[in-house]
Phi, psi and omega in degrees: 000352188314305182227090185304327183298332186249347188276160180290320189246354187084201179217339182225201175162019192326039182083303185267004190248010196261167181296138180267047186296157185298328183286346187252018184287113183301325181298342182242016187284342179089010179232129178259358181259114184295346181266000184241147176297148179268134179293155181298138179202159179277144181254162178237159178088143184286324180290327171085356177195171178285098187295322179298315178295321180297318179294318180300314178297320179298319179297317179300313180294323178298318178296317179298316183293305183294317181299317181286322181297324186253018170245277174241114187303326182297334178297329179295325177297327176294317177300315179297316181299319179295313182296311181292326177299316175296323178298318178299316180295324176296317179297318180298317178294322180295316178295329180298333178295338176256019179058041175245126184261123174244115181288113187290320186301305181294329178293318180292320177297316177298323179299312179298318179295322180291320177298316179294319181295317178298321182286320184270325188239358177081190186300323181298313179296321179299313180296321180297315180294323177301314180298318179295324178296319179297317178299319178300318180295321179295322180282323183303323185280344187301318181299341181282353176102177186284320184300123179079007184299310182296318180299311183292315182290325177297315178296321181295318177295318179300311181300318181295320180287321186291319184252292185299316183295310180298320179297334179301335180287345171295320176297320177298315180296318184291335186292339180297154178305325177257031184301325179298317178297318182298316180293319179299316179299312180301308183293315184296321179293321177295319178296320180298324177299317180295314183296313179299318179294322181297306185289323176292323181294315184282341181259325186241348188301123178224321187258116184290139180275314184214081186303326183282314184281312184218087192304332185258004177283129184240159177291329177295320177296319178298320178299320176298321177299316181299313183298309182295320184293313180295316180299316179294321178300315180298311184298311186283324178296322180286313187282322184268326187244356177069025180276169176284155183299321183292331176293321175296323179294316178297316179302312180298320181295318180293317181298318183293323177294313181295319180297318179295317178296322178297321178295317179293324178299314180293327176297321177298317180299313182293323177299314182295322181277350177077032179236163182260308174238153177295329174191183174242036185296319185255114180304130179081358183234321187110224179262175179297318180294333175293340178260334186270346189305314182287322178297317180296321181290331186265346191294318182291311175302322179297314179299316181296316181293320178296320178295325180284315185280326182231076183302143178286127181297141176083000000 
C-alpha cells in the first residue's frame, strides 16, 4: 500500500482503501466487464484514477465495515467473506488467462470454513481447516487427469493460502472481547498508509522505488505512507486499545512495510499474468484483490503485534 501514486494495485485495502496509483486506474484499464481482468495498459494523468468514484466506494465500504463491527460482530465476517470471495473469483479468472484452472467452489467453501474456524477456534482451528482444504483441492483435481495436474493444484493452493487463509486471521483478531477495536485499528492504519502514500506520491513523487515491478511507485510516496501510518497507529492504539504511544508507532511502521510489500507482490502476480487490474468491479479502484492485497499481507503481523502489545484478558 505504500505509494498509491505509483503502485499497480494501490495497496489496501479494505475495499475502500488501496492506493490509487496511476497504473491501476480502472477507468483506463481497457476492460468494460467488471468480471474480467483488465489487460495491461498505460495510464494517463498524475492522479491515476477517478478520485470521486474512489472516495464514494471507500465511504460505502467504510460504512459497511464500521456498521457491522459495532452492531453484530459476525456480520463483519460476512462482509469479509463476500469481499474475499470476489477476490478469489478474480484470481481464478486471471489464472484462466494462462490456461490454469483454479476450482472456485472448494476454495470458497474452504474460505467460509476458515473464517468461522478462526473466529470460533483460533489459529489452531484455522490451520487445521486450511490443511483440510488443501487436501480437498488435491483430490478435487484428480478426475481431470494427469495433464496439468501439478500446475492447477499449485495455483489452487497458492490462491487458497494467499486470500482465504490470510483472511482467516481477521476472524482470530475479531474473536477477542475488544476485537472490533482491534480490527478498526488494523484496517484504519492500513488505509492511512494508502492515503499518505497517494498524496505524497502525486505531489512529491520523483524517485522510483521499483521501476520493473511497479514503475510509478516512489520513495516519496512511501515516506508519506510511513508518516500517515505511524501517526494513525499512535492515535488509535492509544485511544482505542490503551497501548503506549511507542507501541502504536511500531505497529504503524510494521503495517506500512507489510502493506507495501503486499502491493508489490500483487503487482508481480499481475505482471506475470499480463493483466493490469484483477477486474473493474469497483469504480475508481479496480478489482477486490486490487484493494485486498495490502490488508492480506499485513493482517498476520498486525494480529501478532496486537496480541503482544495488548494481551487479551483472561
